[in-house]
C-alpha positions in Angstrom: 162.2 111.2 98.3 159.3 110.2 100.7 157.0 112.8 99.1 158.0 111.6 95.6 157.3 108.0 96.6 153.9 108.9 98.0 153.1 110.9 94.9 154.0 108.0 92.6 151.8 105.7 94.7 149.0 108.1 94.3 149.4 108.0 90.6 149.3 104.3 90.5 146.0 104.0 92.4 143.8 105.2 89.5 145.7 102.9 87.1 145.0 99.9 89.3 141.3 100.9 89.6 141.1 101.3 85.9 142.7 97.9 85.2 140.4 96.2 87.7 137.3 97.8 86.1 138.5 96.7 82.6 139.0 93.2 83.8 135.7 92.8 85.6 133.5 92.3 82.5 135.7 89.5 81.3 134.9 87.4 84.4 131.9 85.5 83.0 131.5 83.4 86.1 130.9 86.3 88.4 129.6 89.2 86.2 126.4 89.1 84.1 126.8 91.2 81.0 123.4 92.5 79.8 122.2 93.9 76.5 119.2 96.2 76.5 117.0 93.4 75.3 118.3 91.1 78.1 117.5 93.8 80.7 114.0 94.3 79.3 113.2 90.6 79.3 114.4 90.2 82.9 112.4 93.2 84.0 109.2 91.9 82.3 109.5 88.7 84.4 111.0 90.1 87.7 109.8 93.7 88.0 107.5 94.1 91.1 105.2 96.6 89.4 104.6 94.3 86.5 103.8 91.4 88.8 101.3 93.5 90.8 99.6 94.6 87.6 99.3 91.1 86.3 97.8 89.9 89.6 95.3 92.8 89.4 94.2 91.5 86.0 93.8 88.0 87.4 91.7 89.4 90.3 89.4 91.3 87.9 88.9 88.1 85.9 87.9 86.2 89.0 85.5 89.1 89.8 84.0 88.9 86.4 83.4 85.2 86.7 81.9 85.7 90.1 79.4 88.3 88.6 78.1 85.6 86.2 76.9 83.6 89.2 73.9 85.9 89.3 72.6 84.3 86.2 72.4 80.9 87.8 69.9 79.7 90.4 70.7 80.8 94.0 70.1 77.6 96.0 70.2 77.7 99.8 69.5 75.2 102.5 67.8 76.3 105.8 66.8 74.8 109.1 65.2 76.1 112.2 64.1 75.0 115.7 61.6 76.7 118.0 60.7 76.1 121.6 57.3 77.5 122.3 57.1 79.4 125.6 53.5 80.5 125.4 51.1 79.0 122.8 48.8 81.1 120.8 45.1 81.1 121.6 42.4 80.8 118.9 38.8 82.0 119.5 35.8 80.8 117.5 32.2 81.9 117.5 30.6 85.2 118.2 30.2 85.0 122.0 31.8 87.3 124.5 35.0 86.0 126.1 33.9 87.2 129.5 30.4 85.9 129.0 28.2 85.1 132.0 25.0 82.9 132.1 24.2 79.5 130.6 25.6 78.9 127.2 26.5 82.5 126.5 30.3 82.0 126.6 32.6 81.5 123.6 32.5 77.7 124.1 28.7 77.8 123.7 28.9 80.0 120.7 31.4 77.6 119.1 29.2 74.5 119.9 26.1 76.2 118.4 28.0 77.1 115.3 29.4 73.6 114.8 26.4 71.6 115.9 24.6 71.8 112.6 27.7 70.9 110.6 28.5 67.8 112.8 25.0 66.3 112.9 25.3 64.3 109.6 28.8 63.0 110.7 27.4 61.9 114.1 24.5 60.1 112.5 26.8 58.3 110.1 29.1 57.2 112.9 26.2 55.9 115.0 24.9 53.8 112.0 28.4 52.3 111.6 28.6 51.4 115.3 25.2 49.6 115.1 26.2 47.6 112.0 29.8 46.8 113.3 29.8 46.8 117.1 33.3 47.4 118.5 34.8 48.4 115.2 34.8 52.1 116.1 35.4 53.2 119.6 33.4 56.2 120.7 35.4 59.4 121.0 35.9 60.7 124.5 37.0 64.4 124.5 39.9 65.2 126.7 39.1 66.6 130.1 39.6 70.3 130.3 40.9 72.2 133.3 38.2 74.7 134.2 40.9 77.1 135.5 43.0 76.8 132.3 39.9 77.3 130.2 39.0 80.3 132.3 42.5 81.8 131.9 42.3 81.4 128.1 39.0 83.2 128.1 37.3 80.1 126.5 39.8 80.0 123.6 41.7 77.0 122.2 45.5 76.9 122.4 47.2 76.3 119.0 50.6 74.7 118.3 53.1 72.4 119.9 56.0 72.9 122.3 58.7 72.0 119.7 58.7 73.0 116.1 61.3 71.7 113.6 61.8 72.9 110.0 64.3 72.1 107.3 64.4 72.5 103.5 65.9 74.1 100.4 64.9 77.1 98.4 66.0 78.5 95.0 65.6 81.7 93.1 66.4 82.4 89.5 66.2 85.8 87.7 64.3 85.7 84.5 64.0 89.3 83.4 66.5 91.8 85.1 68.0 94.4 82.8 70.1 95.9 85.6 71.8 92.6 86.2 72.6 92.1 82.5 74.1 95.6 82.3 76.2 95.0 85.4 77.7 91.9 83.8 78.8 94.1 80.8 80.4 96.6 83.3 82.4 93.7 84.9 83.8 92.9 81.4 84.8 96.5 81.0 86.6 96.4 84.4 88.7 93.4 83.2 89.7 95.3 80.0 90.6 98.4 82.1 92.8 96.2 84.4 94.5 94.8 81.3 95.2 98.2 80.0 96.5 99.4 83.4 98.9 96.4 83.4 100.0 97.4 79.9 100.7 100.9 81.2 102.8 99.4 84.0 104.8 97.5 81.4 105.3 100.6 79.3 106.5 102.6 82.3 108.8 99.7 83.3 110.3 99.6 79.8 110.9 103.3 79.8 112.5 103.1 83.3 114.8 100.2 82.2 115.9 102.1 79.1 116.7 105.3 81.2 118.7 103.3 83.7 120.5 101.4 80.9 121.4 104.6 79.0 122.6 106.2 82.3 125.1 103.4 82.7 126.3 103.9 79.1 126.6 107.7 79.7 128.6 107.1 82.9 130.9 104.7 81.1 131.4 107.2 78.3 132.3 109.9 80.9 134.7 107.5 82.6 136.4 106.9 79.2 136.8 110.6 78.7 138.2 111.3 82.2 140.5 108.2 81.9 141.9 109.7 78.6 142.5 113.0 80.4 144.2 111.1 83.2 146.4 109.2 80.8 147.4 112.4 79.0 148.2 114.0 82.3 150.5 111.1 83.3 152.3 111.4 80.0 152.6 115.2 80.2 153.9 114.9 83.8 156.6 112.4 82.8 157.6 114.5 79.8 157.7 117.7 81.8 159.7 116.0 84.6 162.3 114.8 82.1 162.5 118.3 80.6 162.7 119.8 84.0 165.5 117.5 85.1 167.3 118.4 81.9 166.7 122.1 82.7 164.6 122.6 79.5 161.4 123.3 81.4 160.7 125.8 84.0 159.6 125.0 87.5 156.3 126.6 86.8 155.6 124.1 84.0 156.6 121.2 86.2 154.3 122.4 89.0 151.5 122.8 86.5 152.0 119.3 85.2 151.9 117.9 88.7 148.7 120.0 89.5 147.0 118.8 86.3 147.7 115.2 87.1 146.5 115.6 90.7 143.2 117.3 89.6 142.5 114.5 87.0 142.4 111.8 89.7 139.2 113.0 91.5 137.3 113.2 88.3 138.3 109.6 87.5 137.2 108.4 90.9 133.9 110.2 90.6 133.3 108.8 87.1 133.9 105.3 88.4 131.5 105.9 91.3 128.9 107.1 88.9 129.1 103.8 87.0 128.6 101.9 90.2 125.5 104.0 91.2 124.0 103.6 87.7 124.5 99.8 87.8 122.7 99.7 91.2 119.8 101.7 89.8 119.6 99.3 86.8 119.6 96.3 89.0 116.9 97.8 91.2 114.7 98.6 88.2 115.0 95.1 86.5 114.5 93.3 89.8 118.0 91.8 90.3 119.8 91.3 93.6 121.9 94.4 94.4 124.8 92.2 95.3 124.8 90.6 91.8 127.7 91.7 89.6 126.5 93.0 86.3 127.7 95.1 83.4 126.1 96.4 80.2 127.2 95.6 76.7 127.8 98.1 73.9 128.7 101.8 74.0 126.8 105.0 73.8 128.0 105.8 70.3 126.3 102.7 69.1 123.0 104.5 69.4 124.2 107.5 67.4 122.8 106.0 64.2 119.3 106.0 65.7 119.4 109.8 65.8 118.5 110.1 62.2 115.4 107.9 62.1 111.9 109.4 62.1 110.1 107.8 65.0 106.7 108.9 63.7 107.5 107.3 60.3 106.7 110.4 58.3 103.2 110.9 59.8 101.8 112.9 62.7 102.3 111.4 66.1 99.0 109.7 67.1 97.7 109.0 70.6 95.7 106.0 69.4 97.8 103.6 71.4 98.4 105.8 74.4 97.6 103.9 77.5 96.2 106.9 79.4 93.8 107.8 76.6 92.6 104.2 76.3 91.9 104.0 80.0 89.9 107.3 79.9 88.0 105.9 77.0 87.2 102.7 78.9 86.1 104.7 81.9 83.8 106.8 79.7 82.2 103.6 78.4 81.8 102.2 81.9 80.0 105.4 83.0 77.7 105.2 80.0 76.8 101.6 80.9 76.3 102.7 84.5 73.8 105.4 83.4 71.9 102.8 81.4 72.0 100.4 84.4 70.5 103.1 86.6 67.8 103.8 84.1 66.9 100.1 84.0 66.0 100.4 87.7 62.6 101.8 86.5 61.9 98.5 84.6 60.1 95.7 86.5 62.0 92.5 87.3 60.8 89.0 87.1 62.2 86.0 89.0 61.4 82.3 89.5 61.2 81.0 93.1 61.0 77.4 94.4 61.0 76.0 97.9 60.7 72.5 99.5 60.5 72.2 103.2 59.8 69.6 105.9 58.1 70.6 109.1 57.4 68.7 112.4 55.6 69.8 115.6 55.7 67.7 118.8 55.2 68.0 122.5 58.4 66.1 123.3 61.9 65.4 121.9 61.4 61.8 120.7 62.4 62.1 117.1 61.4 58.6 116.1 57.8 59.4 116.8 57.8 62.7 114.8 55.4 63.1 111.9 57.3 65.1 109.2 55.1 66.8 106.7 56.5 68.3 103.4 55.7 71.8 102.2 56.7 73.0 98.7 55.9 75.6 96.1 57.1 77.1 92.8 56.1 80.5 91.6 56.9 83.7 89.8 57.9 87.0 91.6 57.3 90.3 89.8 58.8 93.4 91.3 57.5 96.7 89.9 59.4 99.8 91.1 57.0 102.7 91.8 58.6 105.4 94.0 61.9 105.5 95.8 62.1 109.1 97.0 63.8 110.3 93.8 66.8 108.2 94.6 67.1 106.7 91.2 66.6 110.1 89.5 69.4 111.7 91.5 71.7 108.8 90.9 71.4 109.2 87.2 72.0 112.9 87.5 75.1 112.3 89.6 76.6 109.8 87.1 76.0 112.1 84.2 77.9 114.9 86.0 80.7 112.4 86.6 80.7 111.6 82.9 81.0 115.3 82.0 83.9 115.6 84.5 85.7 112.7 82.8 85.2 114.2 79.4 86.9 117.4 80.6 89.7 115.4 82.1 90.1 113.5 78.8 90.4 116.8 76.9 93.0 118.1 79.3 95.0 114.9 79.3 95.1 114.8 75.5 96.3 118.4 75.5 99.1 117.6 78.0 100.1 114.5 76.0 100.3 116.6 72.8 102.6 119.0 74.6 104.7 116.0 75.9 105.0 114.7 72.3 106.2 118.1 71.0 108.7 118.4 73.8 110.1 115.0 73.1 110.4 115.7 69.4 111.9 119.1 70.0 114.5 117.5 72.4 115.4 114.9 69.8 115.8 117.6 67.2 117.9 119.7 69.5 120.0 116.7 70.4 120.6 115.9 66.7 121.7 119.5 66.0 123.9 119.5 69.1 125.5 116.1 68.0 126.3 117.5 64.5 127.9 120.6 65.9 129.8 118.7 68.6 131.1 116.1 66.1 132.5 119.0 64.0 133.9 120.6 67.1 135.4 117.3 68.2 137.4 116.9 65.0 138.8 120.4 65.3 139.6 119.9 69.0 141.4 116.6 68.4 143.4 118.2 65.7 144.3 121.2 67.9 145.3 118.9 70.7 147.6 116.9 68.5 149.2 120.0 67.2 149.6 121.4 70.8 151.0 118.1 72.0 153.6 117.9 69.3 154.5 121.5 69.7 154.9 121.0 73.5 157.1 117.9 72.9 159.5 119.9 70.7 159.4 122.9 73.1 157.5 125.3 70.8 154.5 125.8 73.1 153.9 125.9 76.8 152.0 123.5 79.0 149.3 126.0 79.5 148.5 125.9 75.7 148.4 122.1 75.9 146.1 122.1 78.9 143.7 124.6 77.3 143.4 122.5 74.1 142.9 119.4 76.2 140.1 121.1 78.3 138.3 122.0 75.0 138.7 118.4 73.8 137.3 117.0 77.1 134.3 119.3 77.0 133.6 118.4 73.3 133.8 114.7 74.0 131.3 115.0 76.8 129.0 117.1 74.7 128.9 114.4 72.0 128.1 111.8 74.6 125.5 114.0 76.2 123.8 114.7 72.9 123.4 111.0 72.1 122.1 110.4 75.6 119.6 113.3 75.4 118.3 111.9 72.1 117.8 108.3 73.2 116.3 109.5 76.5 113.8 111.7 74.7 113.1 108.9 72.2 112.3 106.5 75.1 109.9 109.0 76.6 108.2 109.5 73.2 107.8 105.8 72.8 106.1 105.5 76.1 103.8 108.4 75.3 102.8 106.9 71.9 102.3 103.5 73.5 104.9 101.6 71.7 104.9 98.0 73.1 108.1 96.1 73.5 108.0 92.6 72.1 110.8 90.2 71.5 109.7 89.7 67.9 109.4 93.4 67.0 111.4 95.6 69.3 
């Protein structure tokens, strides 16, 4: 009696688990039921990879805007301060700095050189002093230290102890072909980032579909194993009644009990597979793993899609394939880069402007400083002549890189063509398998019904019933697997062909 009670309790555990699973989707306050469109919309807004790709597009847009700053004047302010430790010495005249004898030094040479030029000025000053006594004070030259003059070799020290400078300068490119081509490359980089973001979204859509379809497949398998379990329970009850009435052998009763016990692990495994598939779906669309969700619909709902031509009667085209578009963008960027390197041979012209204030003094009394402005505006022409063949080898290197990219593009197109054929072949195989499995399912259901009725009236054994039920179970799984294989291959083909998901046209 104890063993019978434990066995009955063991039988009731899967029933309770099945009832709990059936009731869970109805709890709207705790469980979020998602359709495929709902899952895709959530993923487009919550998926990490999509967010990172969108941020990369924003970053490239800022980089493009920053590159346009080269077209505007580059204005900078500058300031400097210098403390002279040793002043420069300036020599004038043709005398020797070491000269000996009267009037042969550098000072004498300088005086003899300037005497003729200063005679008219001295005469004019003397006449003014005669006409206006006291108006002009006579100039008294500063006393010179003989030792200092000797140490300078008869030269004159130039400059002040403190030098201050402050101002602004600006530069504007007028003719620069390299700069203009680099701006075009920046625009191509933004377009490449946009296409990479689109590729991330295409991959995300394919991943969400695969995870969603996996949940549907797990639920379909659970339904199959649940039906097997329910049949095993009914067969066990019937066999037990017949065994107690001495109309069934002990062997049949033991087999019924064994079939029921073997159906329980499959049911638990199927329920666990649903839980794992839901976790995977939540991770892909970016939901909290503790959030209770469920999926709407059944796998059989997608069976009608198995007879649509995804290529719409034409040859599958790679026109919208993201990988091919990116390779094309990269080829265009390399072509622009070659032209930019060739433009390095062309002279550049720029406009320059500066406005500075300078002050020199012997002390730090700013109020007595005499600030003098200095400004200029001009054109700067830069003509490249020779750079050690650097520009020449750079062009050669980029051209080799362009040939490498062309080979990669050819190989990528070949691999994508193979992927398209594989997807179409898998879809065609799935359709044929589905047709064959549907025919086999009808026969298996009919055979099971006949075997069940025969067993109920005692005209067949439990072994015959179990054999027909095994065939029925396998056929049901084959039907579900065929639908799953088709929609999985279809999702991969859509990703390869670059079919975008939009809410308006799905």
